[in-house]
N, C-alpha and C positions, 0 to 999 in steps of 0.2 A: 401507558406505553410499555411495551414488552422490553425485557432486558435484552440489550444488544451485545454486551460484552461477553465474549466467548460463544456467541451464537454462531450458527452455521454460516450466516452471511458475513459476520466479522472474520471468521477463519478464512472464508473465501477471499475477502479483501486482502488479508495478510498474504495469502498464497499468490494472488494475482500480482501484488506489488513485487514480491520476490521474483516471480516469473518474468515480469517486464524488465526488472533490473538485470537479471541474468541474460535475457535476450539482447539487451543493450550492451552486454559485455562489460558491465560495471561491477565493481566490488562494493560492498556496503560502505567501506571507508571513503570511496570516491563520491558516492551519493551524499554521504554525510558532509563531506568537505564542500560540495556544491551548495549545500543548505546552510553552511556555517554551524554545523552541529558535530557531535562526536559519533563514532561508529556504533556504540551501544544504542543510540537513539533509533537507528535503522534496524538493528537486530531486534529490539523490543517491538517494533512495529511488525516486522516480518514473522516474529514468533507468536504474535497475537497478544502480547503482554501490554501493548499500548494502543489505545484508540487513536484514530486519525480524524481530525476535523476537516471541514471542507477546504479551508485555506491551506492546511498542510497537504491535503490531497492534490491541490492545484500546484503547490510548490514541488511536490514529488513528481508530478507529471512533467513539469518543466525540467527538473534535474535529471530525470531518467530518459525523457523523450517519448512519452506515450500520450495517447489521446484520452483524456479523462472521461469523455463521453462514452468511449468504447468500454472502459472499465466499469462505469456505472451501468451500462446496458448489460454487461455480463453479470453483474451483481443482481440486477432486477430479474434476470432469467434464472439465476442460481436457485431462487426460491421455488421455481417450477420443477427443478430436477428431483 
């Protein structure tokens, strides 16, 4: 299995999560509060310093208000770019 940490796809995921949060008009602290976490948790995800598992991705989708299917589709197509 290829390393995924710091891969182009990992960085794209981090960028998309930040983009969706900003489009929703939310601050990192607001998303963190909705998840019962602290703001650095979100900052570490968005900066690519922390990986996100599937259950966390679904929780982020709910907290921010985006369709996780759309995000995954964008990640799948990111490899083609």
